[in-house]
C-alpha positions in Angstrom: 10.1 10.1 -2.6 8.1 8.0 -5.1 9.2 5.1 -7.3 7.2 4.7 -10.4 7.6 1.4 -12.4 6.7 1.1 -16.1 6.9 -2.3 -17.9 8.9 -1.8 -21.0 9.3 -3.7 -24.3 11.4 -2.4 -27.1 11.7 1.0 -25.5 8.0 1.5 -25.0 5.3 0.7 -22.4 4.6 -3.0 -22.6 1.1 -4.1 -23.5 0.4 -6.3 -20.5 1.7 -5.9 -16.9 0.8 -9.6 -16.3 3.6 -10.6 -18.8 6.1 -8.0 -17.7 9.7 -9.1 -18.1 11.5 -5.8 -17.4 10.5 -2.6 -15.6 12.0 0.9 -15.9 11.8 2.3 -12.3 11.9 6.1 -12.0 12.9 7.7 -8.7 10.8 10.9 -8.3 11.4 13.7 -5.9 8.6 16.2 -6.1 8.2 16.9 -9.8 11.8 15.9 -10.6 13.2 12.6 -11.9 16.2 11.7 -9.8 17.1 8.6 -11.7 15.9 5.6 -13.6 17.0 2.0 -13.6 15.9 -1.2 -15.4 14.9 -4.1 -13.1 13.8 -7.6 -14.0 10.8 -8.8 -12.0 10.4 -12.5 -11.0 8.9 -13.6 -14.3 9.0 -17.3 -13.4 6.8 -16.5 -10.3 4.2 -14.0 -11.6 2.2 -14.1 -8.3 5.2 -12.5 -6.6 5.1 -9.3 -8.6 3.3 -7.3 -5.8 5.9 -8.5 -3.2 8.7 -7.7 -5.6 7.3 -4.3 -6.2 7.1 -3.6 -2.4 10.7 -4.9 -2.0 11.8 -2.4 -4.7 10.0 0.4 -2.9 7.7 0.9 -5.9 4.8 3.2 -5.0 3.1 3.4 -8.5 2.9 1.2 -11.5 1.8 2.4 -15.0 0.4 -0.1 -17.5 -1.4 -0.5 -20.7 -3.4 -3.6 -19.5 -3.4 -5.7 -16.3 -5.7 -8.3 -15.0 -8.1 -7.4 -12.3 -6.5 -9.9 -10.0 -3.0 -8.4 -10.4 -4.4 -4.9 -9.9 -6.2 -6.1 -6.7 -3.0 -7.7 -5.4 -0.8 -4.6 -6.2 -3.3 -2.4 -4.5 -3.3 -4.6 -1.4 0.5 -4.3 -1.4 0.0 -0.5 -1.4 1.1 0.0 -5.0 -1.1 2.5 -6.9 -1.9 1.3 -10.5 -2.5 3.5 -13.5 -4.0 1.2 -16.2 -5.2 2.0 -19.8 -2.2 4.1 -20.7 -1.4 4.3 -24.4 1.8 2.6 -25.5 4.6 5.2 -25.7 8.2 5.7 -24.5 8.4 5.7 -20.7 10.0 9.2 -20.7 6.9 10.6 -22.3 4.7 8.8 -19.8 6.7 10.2 -16.9 6.4 13.7 -18.3 2.6 13.4 -18.3 2.6 11.7 -14.9 4.7 14.5 -13.3 2.6 17.3 -14.9 -0.7 15.7 -13.8 -1.7 14.9 -17.4 -1.5 11.1 -17.4 -5.0 9.9 -18.4 -6.2 6.4 -19.4 -7.3 5.9 -23.0 -10.9 4.6 -22.9 -10.0 2.3 -25.9 -7.2 0.7 -23.9 -9.4 -0.2 -20.9 
């Protein structure tokens, strides 16, 4: 089972993972979404985001933008990062993710 986290702001993918204040976490079994919950990462301690992600069992994070440092730290924590994704509702992102059609937008990188 996978857990995919998407930072959300006003019902859409947030613009910057480094400033994430809430994540929608989807539990995935094969190509099916088993559930979704909103969690609040430790926004007072940004450097703890990779550890928090690991504690939550997150396997993948999808973002519009993220610093290279954060991507490196998440990757070290065995969290796969998808960056450069166009801002849209998380349900649309997950549909593309599950169908293998999630692609970064070169203008967002």
